[in-house]
N, CA, C and O atoms as a MOPAC input file, in Angstrom:
PM7 MOZYME 1SCF
protein

 N     21.96000 1    -8.64200 1     9.46200 1
 C     22.44200 1    -7.41000 1    10.03100 1
 C     23.23200 1    -8.07100 1    11.43400 1
 O     24.40800 1    -7.76000 1    11.62500 1
 N     22.70500 1    -8.75800 1    12.15200 1
 C     23.47100 1    -9.37600 1    13.21800 1
 C     24.66100 1    -9.71800 1    13.01900 1
 O     25.50400 1    -9.56400 1    13.90300 1
 N     24.90600 1   -10.15400 1    12.03600 1
 C     26.51000 1   -10.70700 1    11.40400 1
 C     27.40500 1    -9.25400 1    11.63600 1
 O     28.46500 1    -9.23000 1    12.26100 1
 N     26.97000 1    -8.43700 1    11.20800 1
 C     28.12500 1    -7.23500 1    11.44300 1
 C     28.23500 1    -6.72300 1    12.96800 1
 O     28.80600 1    -5.67600 1    13.27400 1
 N     27.83000 1    -7.29000 1    13.56500 1
 C     28.13300 1    -6.92900 1    15.14400 1
 C     28.93200 1    -7.63700 1    15.61600 1
 O     29.06300 1    -8.84000 1    15.38800 1
 N     29.72700 1    -6.78900 1    16.52100 1
 C     30.83000 1    -7.61600 1    17.26000 1
 C     30.59400 1    -8.24900 1    18.84600 1
 O     29.97600 1    -7.63100 1    19.71200 1
 N     31.11200 1    -9.38600 1    19.01600 1
 C     30.62400 1    -9.91400 1    20.38500 1
 C     31.54500 1    -9.11400 1    21.27200 1
 O     32.66300 1    -8.76500 1    20.89200 1
 N     31.00900 1    -8.80600 1    22.57000 1
 C     31.53200 1    -8.23500 1    23.64800 1
 C     31.35400 1    -9.06500 1    24.83400 1
 O     30.22800 1    -9.53900 1    24.98200 1
 N     32.12000 1    -9.29700 1    25.58700 1
 C     31.70600 1    -9.77200 1    26.93700 1
 C     31.14700 1    -9.01900 1    28.00900 1
 O     30.65500 1    -7.95300 1    27.63800 1
 N     31.07500 1    -9.26500 1    29.26700 1
 C     30.51700 1    -8.71400 1    30.45300 1
 C     31.43900 1    -7.28100 1    30.98500 1
 O     30.96400 1    -6.28600 1    31.53200 1
 N     32.81000 1    -7.52300 1    30.65200 1
 C     33.66100 1    -6.71300 1    31.11100 1
 C     34.49600 1    -6.28100 1    29.87600 1
 O     34.37400 1    -6.89500 1    28.81600 1
 N     35.32000 1    -5.25600 1    30.00000 1
 C     36.28100 1    -4.99500 1    29.09900 1
 C     37.19100 1    -3.81600 1    29.36700 1
 O     37.11900 1    -3.30000 1    30.48200 1
 N     37.94500 1    -3.38000 1    28.57300 1
 C     39.03300 1    -2.51700 1    28.86800 1
 C     39.05300 1    -1.54700 1    27.69400 1
 O     39.21700 1    -1.96900 1    26.54900 1
 N     38.89400 1    -0.28600 1    27.95400 1
 C     38.46200 1     0.57800 1    26.83000 1
 C     39.61100 1     1.89200 1    27.06300 1
 O     40.06500 1     2.18900 1    28.16800 1
 N     39.91500 1     2.50200 1    25.93600 1
 C     40.55000 1     3.87600 1    25.89700 1
 C     39.51600 1     4.96900 1    25.67900 1
 O     38.52800 1     4.71700 1    24.99000 1
 N     39.71700 1     6.39800 1    26.32800 1
 C     38.97200 1     7.31300 1    26.07700 1
 C     40.11000 1     8.40100 1    25.89000 1
 O     40.67500 1     9.05000 1    26.77000 1
 N     40.33500 1     8.44100 1    24.29500 1
 C     41.60300 1     9.21200 1    23.94300 1
 C     41.43500 1    10.69000 1    24.31000 1
 O     42.32700 1    11.35900 1    24.83300 1
 N     40.13600 1    11.17100 1    23.97100 1
 C     40.01300 1    12.74700 1    24.46600 1
 C     40.10000 1    13.20900 1    25.50600 1
 O     40.42100 1    14.37900 1    25.71800 1
 N     39.80300 1    12.29800 1    26.42500 1
 C     40.02100 1    12.36300 1    28.09800 1
 C     41.39600 1    11.92700 1    28.69000 1
 O     41.69500 1    11.93800 1    29.88400 1
 N     42.22800 1    11.51800 1    27.58100 1
 C     43.78700 1    11.09400 1    28.14700 1
 C     43.65800 1    10.05900 1    29.12700 1
 O     44.42100 1    10.01500 1    30.09200 1
 N     42.59200 1     9.08300 1    28.91700 1
 C     42.34800 1     8.02300 1    29.78000 1
 C     42.52300 1     6.90800 1    29.05600 1
 O     41.79300 1     6.85500 1    28.06600 1
 N     43.42300 1     5.77800 1    29.25500 1
 C     43.79400 1     4.64900 1    28.63400 1
 C     43.62600 1     3.58400 1    29.64000 1
 O     43.86800 1     3.70700 1    30.84000 1
 N     43.11000 1     2.33400 1    28.93300 1
 C     43.15600 1     1.13400 1    29.55900 1
 C     42.21900 1     1.10400 1    30.92000 1
 O     42.62400 1     0.60600 1    31.97100 1
 N     40.91900 1     1.70000 1    30.76400 1
 C     39.93700 1     1.72600 1    31.54800 1
 C     39.16600 1     0.69600 1    31.75100 1
 O     38.59800 1     0.22600 1    30.76500 1
 N     38.95600 1     0.10700 1    33.02700 1
 C     38.09600 1    -1.21200 1    33.09200 1
 C     36.62800 1    -0.57000 1    32.94800 1
 O     36.27200 1     0.47400 1    33.49600 1
 N     35.85100 1    -1.37200 1    32.12100 1
 C     34.47600 1    -0.92500 1    31.78900 1
 C     33.28000 1    -2.17400 1    32.06400 1
 O     33.44700 1    -3.34600 1    31.72700 1
 N     32.33400 1    -1.75900 1    32.59300 1
 C     31.34800 1    -2.93900 1    32.64500 1
 C     30.29300 1    -2.50100 1    31.35400 1
 O     30.01900 1    -1.39200 1    30.89500 1
 N     29.91600 1    -3.62200 1    31.05100 1
 C     28.58300 1    -3.91300 1    29.97400 1
 C     27.23600 1    -3.88500 1    30.71100 1
 O     27.22200 1    -4.69900 1    31.63500 1
 N     26.35200 1    -3.34000 1    30.60200 1
 C     25.21900 1    -3.45900 1    31.22000 1
 C     23.93900 1    -3.05100 1    30.28100 1
 O     23.49700 1    -1.92100 1    30.07700 1
 N     23.47600 1    -4.30000 1    29.77300 1
 C     22.34500 1    -3.87300 1    28.79100 1
 C     20.98800 1    -3.57800 1    29.62900 1
 O     19.91200 1    -3.57900 1    29.03000 1
 N     21.04200 1    -3.36700 1    30.79000 1
 C     20.05400 1    -2.87100 1    31.52300 1
 C     19.91300 1    -1.65000 1    31.88500 1
 O     18.95700 1    -1.15000 1    32.47900 1
 N     21.30100 1    -0.94200 1    31.36500 1
 C     21.03400 1     0.37000 1    32.07700 1
 C     21.07100 1     0.96400 1    30.45900 1
 O     21.80700 1     0.50700 1    29.58500 1
 N     20.15600 1     2.02400 1    30.29000 1
 C     20.01800 1     2.85800 1    29.06000 1
 C     21.18100 1     3.80300 1    28.71800 1
 O     21.62900 1     3.90900 1    27.57700 1
 N     21.62100 1     4.45300 1    29.73700 1
 C     23.14400 1     5.28500 1    29.39100 1
 C     24.28800 1     4.67000 1    29.68700 1
 O     24.34200 1     3.48500 1    30.01300 1
 N     25.28700 1     5.44100 1    29.59100 1
 C     26.83400 1     4.93800 1    29.66300 1
 C     27.07300 1     5.99000 1    30.64200 1
 O     26.43200 1     7.03300 1    30.51200 1
 N     28.04600 1     5.85100 1    31.77100 1
 C     28.29000 1     6.72400 1    32.99800 1
 C     29.91700 1     6.43400 1    32.99000 1
 O     30.41300 1     5.35400 1    32.67200 1
 N     30.58800 1     7.50900 1    33.36700 1
 C     31.78400 1     7.38800 1    33.80200 1
 C     32.12800 1     8.07300 1    35.15500 1
 O     31.53200 1     9.13700 1    35.31900 1
 N     32.96900 1     7.68700 1    36.16700 1
 C     33.21400 1     7.92000 1    37.24500 1
 C     33.78300 1     9.45600 1    37.61300 1
 O     34.82100 1     9.62600 1    36.97300 1
 N     33.56700 1    10.23500 1    38.15200 1
 C     34.02500 1    11.60200 1    38.28200 1
 C     33.27100 1    12.31600 1    39.28900 1
 O     32.04500 1    12.26600 1    39.39000 1
 N     34.12300 1    13.04700 1    40.10000 1
 C     33.45600 1    13.78900 1    41.40500 1
 C     33.76500 1    15.26300 1    41.10800 1
 O     34.31400 1    15.65300 1    40.07800 1
 N     33.29500 1    16.14600 1    42.26200 1
 C     33.65100 1    17.60500 1    42.23200 1
 C     33.06500 1    18.11000 1    41.04800 1
 O     33.71100 1    19.10200 1    40.70800 1
 N     32.09900 1    17.87200 1    40.23400 1
 C     31.45900 1    18.60900 1    39.14300 1
 C     30.82100 1    19.67500 1    39.24800 1
 O     29.77000 1    19.60100 1    39.88400 1
 N     31.14700 1    20.77000 1    38.77900 1
 C     31.16400 1    22.33000 1    39.01600 1
 C     30.73200 1    22.90900 1    37.66100 1
 O     31.38800 1    22.73800 1    36.63400 1
 N     29.57100 1    23.61500 1    37.72300 1
 C     29.33700 1    24.41500 1    36.24300 1
 C     29.40400 1    25.60600 1    36.79200 1
 O     28.93700 1    25.97700 1    37.86900 1
 N     30.21900 1    26.40000 1    35.72400 1
 C     30.53600 1    27.81000 1    35.98700 1
 C     30.85600 1    28.61800 1    34.63400 1
 O     31.72300 1    28.25800 1    33.83700 1
 N     30.00900 1    29.80600 1    34.47000 1
 C     29.98000 1    30.25900 1    33.44300 1
 C     30.18600 1    29.48700 1    31.78700 1
 O     31.09500 1    29.61400 1    30.96800 1
 N     29.18500 1    28.84300 1    31.76100 1
 C     29.12900 1    27.94500 1    30.75500 1
 C     30.10000 1    26.97000 1    30.35100 1
 O     30.23900 1    26.53700 1    29.20700 1
 N     31.03200 1    26.52700 1    31.78100 1
 C     32.09300 1    25.67100 1    31.68200 1
 C     31.70200 1    24.44100 1    32.76200 1
 O     31.07900 1    24.69800 1    33.79200 1
 N     32.06300 1    23.30100 1    32.47400 1
 C     31.75900 1    22.22800 1    33.43400 1
 C     33.25800 1    21.84600 1    33.79000 1
 O     34.14600 1    21.55800 1    32.98700 1
 N     33.33300 1    21.90300 1    35.02900 1
 C     34.83100 1    21.39800 1    35.65500 1
 C     34.35200 1    19.84300 1    36.38700 1
 O     33.31600 1    19.57100 1    36.99400 1
 N     35.44900 1    19.04700 1    36.08600 1
 C     34.85900 1    18.19100 1    37.22700 1
 C     36.54700 1    17.14500 1    37.40400 1
 O     37.50800 1    17.32300 1    36.65500 1
 N     36.52300 1    16.25800 1    38.39400 1
 C     37.86900 1    15.30500 1    38.34100 1
 C     37.46700 1    14.03400 1    38.43100 1
 O     36.52400 1    13.56200 1    39.06700 1
 N     38.26400 1    13.51700 1    37.73800 1
 C     38.38000 1    11.86600 1    37.53000 1
 C     39.12600 1    11.43000 1    38.55500 1
 O     40.34100 1    11.59500 1    38.44600 1
 N     38.58500 1    10.75800 1    39.82000 1
 C     39.33000 1    10.22300 1    40.82800 1
 C     39.02900 1     8.72500 1    41.20700 1
 O     37.99200 1     8.12700 1    40.92200 1
 N     39.83800 1     8.34300 1    41.72400 1
 C     39.64300 1     6.71300 1    41.95400 1
 C     40.87200 1     6.01200 1    42.46700 1
 O     41.86500 1     6.05400 1    41.74000 1
 N     40.94500 1     5.40800 1    43.55300 1
 C     42.04100 1     4.59800 1    43.98800 1
 C     42.34900 1     3.31900 1    42.97700 1
 O     43.47500 1     2.94500 1    42.65000 1
 N     41.16900 1     2.76900 1    42.58300 1
 C     41.44300 1     1.62000 1    41.91500 1
 C     42.23100 1     1.84300 1    40.57800 1
 O     42.77200 1     0.80700 1    40.19400 1
 N     42.42700 1     2.89800 1    39.79800 1
 C     43.03200 1     3.14300 1    38.76700 1
 C     43.90200 1     4.34600 1    38.84300 1
 O     43.34000 1     5.39400 1    39.16000 1
 N     45.03700 1     4.36700 1    38.63100 1
 C     46.29200 1     5.44300 1    38.84200 1
 C     45.63000 1     6.83500 1    37.68200 1
 O     45.63700 1     8.04800 1    37.89500 1
 N     45.14700 1     6.13100 1    36.55800 1
 C     45.02700 1     7.57800 1    35.64400 1
 C     43.90000 1     8.52400 1    35.96400 1
 O     43.76400 1     9.63800 1    35.45900 1
 N     42.85500 1     7.79400 1    37.13500 1
 C     41.91400 1     8.76600 1    37.46700 1
 C     42.24100 1     9.74700 1    38.30100 1
 O     41.70200 1    10.85400 1    38.29700 1
 N     43.23100 1     9.35500 1    39.13300 1
 C     43.51500 1    10.07300 1    40.33900 1
 C     44.06300 1    11.65600 1    40.03600 1
 O     45.05800 1    11.95800 1    39.37700 1
 N     42.99900 1    12.68300 1    40.79600 1
 C     43.02600 1    13.93900 1    40.64900 1
 C     43.11300 1    14.68200 1    38.87700 1
 O     43.41200 1    15.86000 1    38.68100 1
 N     42.85000 1    13.88900 1    37.99400 1
 C     42.84600 1    14.38600 1    36.82400 1
 C     41.57000 1    15.13500 1    36.68400 1
 O     40.41600 1    14.74400 1    36.85800 1
 N     42.07100 1    16.40100 1    36.30100 1
 C     40.88700 1    17.71000 1    36.51400 1
 C     40.66500 1    18.01600 1    34.79300 1
 O     41.63600 1    18.14800 1    34.04700 1
 N     39.34700 1    18.09600 1    34.34600 1
 C     38.92000 1    18.02800 1    33.14700 1
 C     37.80600 1    19.24300 1    32.86300 1
 O     36.83000 1    19.34600 1    33.60700 1
 N     37.99100 1    20.06400 1    31.85300 1
 C     36.74400 1    20.84900 1    31.54700 1
 C     36.43300 1    20.55700 1    30.27900 1
 O     37.09800 1    20.16800 1    29.31800 1
 N     34.88100 1    20.91000 1    30.50800 1
 C     34.27200 1    20.80600 1    29.02200 1
 C     33.29800 1    22.03200 1    28.75100 1
 O     32.60300 1    22.63500 1    29.56900 1
 N     33.40600 1    22.19700 1    27.65600 1
 C     32.84500 1    23.62700 1    27.08100 1
 C     31.55000 1    23.20800 1    26.34600 1
 O     30.73500 1    24.03500 1    25.93800 1
 N     31.41500 1    21.88900 1    26.20600 1
 C     30.16700 1    21.36900 1    25.46600 1
 C     29.67200 1    20.22900 1    26.14400 1
 O     30.35200 1    19.20600 1    26.21800 1
 N     28.26500 1    20.34300 1    26.76900 1
 C     27.72900 1    19.38200 1    27.71600 1
 C     26.44500 1    19.66800 1    27.64700 1
 O     26.01400 1    20.73000 1    27.19700 1
 N     25.69500 1    18.67100 1    28.12000 1
 C     24.07100 1    18.93100 1    28.40400 1
 C     23.77700 1    18.23800 1    29.83600 1
 O     24.53900 1    17.53900 1    30.50300 1
 N     22.52200 1    18.61300 1    30.10000 1
 C     22.18800 1    17.73000 1    31.53800 1
 C     21.07600 1    16.96500 1    30.85200 1
 O     20.54800 1    17.21400 1    29.76800 1
 N     20.80600 1    15.90100 1    31.77700 1
 C     20.04800 1    14.84900 1    31.55900 1
 C     19.36900 1    14.40900 1    32.76800 1
 O     19.86700 1    14.81800 1    33.81700 1
 N     18.33800 1    13.66100 1    32.85300 1
 C     17.72000 1    13.07200 1    34.03000 1
 C     18.13300 1    11.50900 1    33.73600 1
 O     17.83200 1    11.06200 1    32.62900 1
 N     18.69000 1    10.80800 1    34.51000 1
 C     18.88300 1     9.57100 1    34.73000 1
 C     18.19000 1     8.89000 1    35.82800 1
 O     18.29800 1     9.25800 1    36.99800 1
 N     17.27800 1     7.61900 1    35.33900 1
 C     16.52000 1     6.89200 1    36.53500 1
 C     18.01100 1     5.67300 1    36.91600 1
 O     18.73800 1     5.12700 1    36.08600 1
 N     18.05300 1     5.58100 1    38.15600 1
 C     18.83800 1     4.25300 1    38.65400 1
 C     17.86600 1     3.20100 1    38.89200 1
 O     16.63900 1     3.23400 1    38.99000 1
 N     18.92300 1     2.02500 1    38.97700 1
 C     18.26800 1     0.88400 1    39.02300 1
 C     16.97700 1     0.53600 1    40.15400 1
 O     16.07700 1    -0.30200 1    40.09400 1
 N     17.31900 1     1.57300 1    41.20100 1
 C     16.40000 1     1.70100 1    42.09200 1
 C     15.07000 1     2.48800 1    41.84100 1
 O     14.20800 1     2.61000 1    42.71100 1
 N     14.99600 1     2.89200 1    40.87000 1
 C     13.93600 1     3.95400 1    40.52500 1
 C     14.18300 1     5.40600 1    40.92100 1
 O     13.27600 1     6.19800 1    40.66600 1
 N     15.40000 1     5.90600 1    41.56800 1
 C     15.34400 1     7.39300 1    41.62200 1
 C     15.95300 1     7.99600 1    40.53000 1
 O     16.92200 1     7.52200 1    39.93600 1
 N     15.26800 1     9.26900 1    40.20200 1
 C     15.78700 1     9.89900 1    39.09500 1
 C     16.54600 1    11.09700 1    39.56700 1
 O     16.15100 1    11.80200 1    40.49600 1
 N     17.60600 1    11.29700 1    38.92100 1
 C     18.40700 1    12.47900 1    39.48700 1
 C     19.26400 1    13.29700 1    37.93800 1
 O     19.47900 1    12.86000 1    36.80800 1
 N     19.49400 1    14.31700 1    38.44700 1
 C     20.04000 1    15.22300 1    36.98700 1
 C     21.33900 1    14.97000 1    36.89900 1
 O     22.00600 1    15.13300 1    37.92100 1
 N     21.85600 1    14.61500 1    35.93900 1
 C     23.44500 1    14.54100 1    35.80000 1
 C     23.96500 1    15.23100 1    34.30800 1
 O     23.39200 1    15.18900 1    33.21900 1
 N     24.95300 1    15.72300 1    34.58900 1
 C     25.85700 1    16.28600 1    33.34500 1
 C     26.15300 1    15.18800 1    32.50800 1
 O     26.42400 1    14.10000 1    33.01500 1
 N     26.12900 1    15.37900 1    31.05000 1
 C     26.44200 1    14.48200 1    29.99800 1
 C     27.45000 1    15.05100 1    29.04000 1
 O     27.26500 1    16.21000 1    28.66700 1
 N     28.49600 1    14.38600 1    28.58900 1
 C     29.46600 1    14.79600 1    27.68400 1
 C     29.55600 1    13.86200 1    26.52800 1
 O     29.41700 1    12.66700 1    26.78800 1
 N     29.78800 1    14.25300 1    25.15700 1
 C     30.25800 1    13.47400 1    24.21500 1
 C     31.61400 1    13.42000 1    23.78600 1
 O     32.17600 1    14.42500 1    23.34900 1
 N     32.17800 1    12.31400 1    23.88000 1
 C     33.45700 1    11.66400 1    23.61400 1
 C     33.84700 1    10.78700 1    22.79900 1
 O     32.97300 1    10.42000 1    22.01400 1
 N     34.89500 1    10.28700 1    22.68900 1
 C     34.95100 1     8.85500 1    21.98100 1
 C     35.43600 1     7.78000 1    22.80000 1
 O     35.99200 1     8.02100 1    23.87200 1
 N     35.25200 1     6.50300 1    22.33400 1
 C     35.81600 1     5.33500 1    23.13000 1
 C     36.35200 1     4.49700 1    22.18900 1
 O     35.76900 1     4.48300 1    21.10400 1
 N     37.46500 1     3.68400 1    22.34400 1
 C     38.17100 1     2.90100 1    21.39500 1
 C     37.95800 1     1.74900 1    22.05800 1
 O     38.13200 1     1.67700 1    23.27400 1
 N     37.54900 1     0.70200 1    21.30300 1
 C     36.96800 1    -0.65600 1    21.51600 1
 C     37.37500 1    -1.42500 1    20.25600 1
 O     37.17700 1    -0.87800 1    19.17100 1
 N     37.99000 1    -2.78100 1    20.30300 1
 C     38.01600 1    -3.34900 1    19.00900 1
 C     38.97200 1    -2.87600 1    18.19000 1
 O     38.86800 1    -3.25500 1    17.02400 1
 N     40.18900 1    -1.91300 1    18.53100 1
 C     40.76100 1    -1.03900 1    17.78100 1
 C     40.10800 1     0.01100 1    16.97600 1
 O     40.65800 1     0.58300 1    16.03600 1
 N     38.86700 1     0.24200 1    17.40600 1
 C     38.07100 1     1.32300 1    16.67200 1
 C     37.60600 1     2.18100 1    17.48200 1
 O     37.27300 1     1.86800 1    18.62500 1
 N     37.49600 1     3.64500 1    16.91200 1
 C     36.96400 1     4.76500 1    17.62200 1
 C     35.44400 1     4.83100 1    17.30600 1
 O     34.94300 1     4.75200 1    16.18400 1
 N     34.63100 1     5.03100 1    18.79700 1
 C     33.41300 1     5.14800 1    18.56500 1
 C     32.78600 1     6.34500 1    19.19400 1
 O     33.07300 1     6.52300 1    20.37800 1
 N     32.00500 1     7.17600 1    18.63700 1
 C     31.37900 1     8.25900 1    19.51700 1
 C     30.42400 1     7.65600 1    20.53300 1
 O     29.65800 1     6.74400 1    20.22100 1
 N     30.48600 1     8.24900 1    21.91900 1
 C     29.59100 1     7.95800 1    22.85600 1
 C     29.31200 1     9.30400 1    24.02000 1
 O     29.98800 1    10.28000 1    24.34800 1
 N     28.09600 1     8.83100 1    24.38400 1
 C     27.76000 1     9.99400 1    25.25100 1
 C     27.83300 1     9.20000 1    26.71700 1
 O     27.32500 1     8.11000 1    26.98100 1
 N     28.57300 1    10.02000 1    27.54700 1
 C     29.03200 1     9.62400 1    28.65900 1
 C     28.05800 1    10.57500 1    30.01200 1
 O     28.00900 1    11.80300 1    29.93200 1
 N     27.47900 1     9.96800 1    30.96500 1
 C     26.92600 1    10.87600 1    32.04500 1
 C     28.04800 1    10.64100 1    33.15300 1
 O     28.51100 1     9.51600 1    33.34100 1
 N     28.48200 1    11.80500 1    33.91100 1
 C     29.44300 1    11.87100 1    34.92800 1
 C     28.57700 1    11.87100 1    36.25300 1
 O     27.63000 1    12.55900 1    36.63400 1
 N     29.37200 1    10.69900 1    36.86200 1
 C     28.54600 1    10.26100 1    37.99300 1
 C     29.43000 1     9.72500 1    39.12400 1
 O     30.32300 1     8.96600 1    38.74600 1
 N     29.37200 1     9.92200 1    40.17300 1
 C     30.40100 1     9.39800 1    41.43100 1
 C     29.78700 1     7.87300 1    41.23600 1
 O     28.61500 1     7.50800 1    41.32900 1
 N     30.91300 1     7.14500 1    40.94900 1
 C     30.99000 1     5.76200 1    40.92300 1
 C     31.84200 1     5.11600 1    41.97500 1
 O     32.30200 1     3.98700 1    41.80200 1
 N     32.04700 1     5.78000 1    43.01000 1
 C     33.12700 1     5.33400 1    44.05200 1
 C     32.57200 1     4.02300 1    44.67200 1
 O     33.34900 1     3.32100 1    45.31900 1
 N     31.33900 1     3.66600 1    44.52300 1
 C     31.00200 1     2.45300 1    45.40500 1
 C     30.72500 1     1.42400 1    44.38900 1
 O     30.14400 1     0.45800 1    44.88300 1
 N     30.92800 1     1.33300 1    43.27100 1
 C     30.96000 1     0.54700 1    42.07200 1
 C     32.23200 1    -0.07300 1    41.84000 1
 O     33.24100 1     0.51300 1    42.23100 1
 N     32.31800 1    -1.13000 1    41.28400 1
 C     33.52600 1    -2.10400 1    41.13000 1
 C     34.19800 1    -1.45500 1    39.69500 1
 O     35.42400 1    -1.46000 1    39.59400 1
 N     33.51500 1    -1.00100 1    38.79500 1
 C     34.06200 1    -0.33000 1    37.49700 1
 C     33.92700 1     1.29000 1    37.46700 1
 O     32.97200 1     1.92100 1    37.92000 1
 N     34.97200 1     1.77900 1    36.89900 1
 C     34.59400 1     3.29400 1    36.85700 1
 C     33.84700 1     3.59400 1    35.73700 1
 O     33.42700 1     4.74900 1    35.67000 1
 N     33.55600 1     2.76200 1    34.75900 1
 C     32.83100 1     3.00300 1    33.47600 1
 C     31.95700 1     2.06300 1    33.33400 1
 O     32.38100 1     0.90700 1    33.32800 1
 N     30.55800 1     2.29900 1    33.18800 1
 C     29.33500 1     1.68400 1    32.87500 1
 C     28.94500 1     1.77100 1    31.21800 1
 O     28.76000 1     2.87900 1    30.71400 1
 N     28.85600 1     0.79400 1    30.58000 1
 C     28.48700 1     0.99300 1    28.97100 1
 C     27.06400 1     0.60400 1    28.93900 1
 O     26.82600 1    -0.56300 1    29.25000 1
 N     26.02000 1     1.41000 1    28.60100 1
 C     24.66400 1     0.97300 1    28.51800 1
 C     24.12700 1     0.76500 1    27.28500 1
 O     24.87200 1     1.04200 1    26.34500 1
 N     22.84900 1     0.28200 1    26.97800 1
 C     22.39700 1    -0.31300 1    25.73200 1
 C     22.32700 1     0.86000 1    24.68700 1
 O     22.50800 1     0.66500 1    23.48500 1
 N     22.05700 1     2.06900 1    25.22000 1
 C     22.11300 1     3.29000 1    23.84700 1
 C     23.24000 1     3.04600 1    23.10600 1
 O     23.15000 1     2.99100 1    21.88000 1
 N     24.73800 1     2.82600 1    23.90400 1
 C     25.72000 1     2.91200 1    22.95700 1
 C     25.90600 1     1.53800 1    22.40300 1
 O     26.54000 1     1.52300 1    21.34800 1
 N     25.54800 1     0.49400 1    22.81200 1
 C     25.84700 1    -0.87000 1    22.52500 1
 C     24.78200 1    -1.53000 1    21.43200 1
 O     25.07600 1    -2.52100 1    20.76300 1
 N     23.53500 1    -0.86000 1    21.34400 1
 C     22.68200 1    -1.08100 1    20.26100 1
 C     23.15100 1    -0.92800 1    19.04400 1
 O     23.77300 1     0.09900 1    18.77000 1
 N     22.95400 1    -1.84900 1    18.16400 1
 C     23.38700 1    -2.06300 1    16.71600 1
 C     24.71000 1    -2.45000 1    16.37200 1
 O     25.00600 1    -2.94700 1    15.28600 1
 N     25.66300 1    -2.17800 1    17.48000 1
 C     26.94900 1    -2.58000 1    17.12000 1
 C     27.52300 1    -3.84800 1    17.85300 1
 O     28.41600 1    -4.53000 1    17.34800 1
 N     26.96800 1    -4.11600 1    19.04700 1
 C     27.75800 1    -5.14900 1    19.76700 1
 C     26.53600 1    -6.35100 1    20.05800 1
 O     25.36200 1    -5.98100 1    20.03700 1
 N     26.87300 1    -7.82200 1    20.33200 1
 C     26.14800 1    -8.66200 1    20.72400 1
 C     26.96800 1    -9.04700 1    22.19900 1
 O     28.14600 1    -9.39700 1    22.26800 1
 N     26.15700 1    -8.90800 1    23.18000 1
 C     26.91300 1    -9.59400 1    24.52500 1
 C     26.75600 1   -10.84900 1    24.89300 1
 O     25.67700 1   -11.43500 1    24.98200 1
 N     28.12600 1   -11.41000 1    25.17500 1
 C     28.11200 1   -12.79400 1    25.63000 1
 C     28.71500 1   -12.80700 1    27.05900 1
 O     29.91200 1   -12.60600 1    27.26500 1
 N     27.89500 1   -13.03100 1    27.93300 1
 C     28.17000 1   -12.76900 1    29.49000 1
 C     29.27900 1   -13.82500 1    30.00400 1
 O     29.83900 1   -13.77100 1    31.09900 1
 N     29.47200 1   -14.72200 1    29.07400 1
 C     30.63900 1   -15.43900 1    29.72600 1
 C     31.94700 1   -15.20300 1    29.10800 1
 O     32.94600 1   -15.91600 1    29.20800 1
 N     31.80300 1   -14.05900 1    28.42500 1
 C     33.25000 1   -13.50800 1    27.82800 1
 C     33.51800 1   -12.27300 1    28.92000 1
 O     32.75600 1   -11.66100 1    29.66800 1
 N     35.12300 1   -12.17900 1    28.63700 1
 C     35.67400 1   -10.91300 1    29.62300 1
 C     36.73800 1   -10.51900 1    28.34400 1
 O     37.23400 1   -11.30300 1    27.53400 1
 N     36.90500 1    -9.15500 1    28.43000 1
 C     37.67500 1    -8.43000 1    27.85400 1
 C     38.14100 1    -8.76900 1    26.54100 1
 O     39.35000 1    -8.63500 1    26.35300 1
 N     37.57200 1    -9.09700 1    25.78500 1
 C     37.49600 1    -9.55400 1    24.55900 1
 C     38.16600 1    -8.45500 1    23.61000 1
 O     39.12700 1    -8.79000 1    22.91700 1
 N     37.67600 1    -7.15800 1    23.56800 1
 C     38.25100 1    -6.08900 1    22.62800 1
 C     39.61100 1    -5.82700 1    23.30100 1
 O     40.44800 1    -5.56200 1    22.43900 1
 N     40.10900 1    -5.81000 1    24.53700 1
 C     41.42800 1    -5.64700 1    25.16100 1
 C     42.22100 1    -6.52900 1    24.65200 1
 O     43.33400 1    -6.13300 1    24.30500 1
 N     41.87700 1    -7.92600 1    24.47200 1
 C     42.76600 1    -9.15900 1    24.09600 1
 C     43.28600 1    -8.74900 1    22.76700 1
 O     44.35800 1    -9.15600 1    22.32000 1
 N     42.47700 1    -7.91500 1    22.14300 1
 C     42.86900 1    -7.62100 1    20.58400 1
 C     43.48400 1    -6.18000 1    20.14000 1
 O     43.56800 1    -5.73300 1    18.99600 1
 N     43.90900 1    -5.54700 1    21.42600 1
 C     44.68600 1    -4.25100 1    21.45800 1
 C     45.81200 1    -4.54200 1    21.17200 1
 O     46.48200 1    -5.46800 1    21.63100 1
 N     46.18300 1    -3.54500 1    20.16600 1
 C     47.61400 1    -3.48900 1    19.58500 1
 C     48.27700 1    -2.24200 1    19.99200 1
 O     49.42900 1    -2.00800 1    19.62800 1

């Protein structure tokens, strides 16, 4: 079974076509259970979730406003043990020229180096992590 898994490094670059976000730096983190994407100003109103993808580090995030009709709330425990309520959306991520479904929690990652964190819930069964490698999928992008 392990032979069917792709090897991914500790960082990569991915596309999120449903969100019109391309070439987004991602950090692979087997210590995190959920995956998370950077956004701010998350507001829920009349069954619609509004948010803004912001960030000086990547021009595609600047003031991109997105709405979601389908979302849920979840409790996420951070590495320091503090639990917080977050909104979660389902979308697609493109890695190794293949689209995969992924659930992303919406979180302010301003103080983080990468706007997207990919956790083990997504990685499990699909990838083996080699921490010596960087941007393996991006290098194969056509």
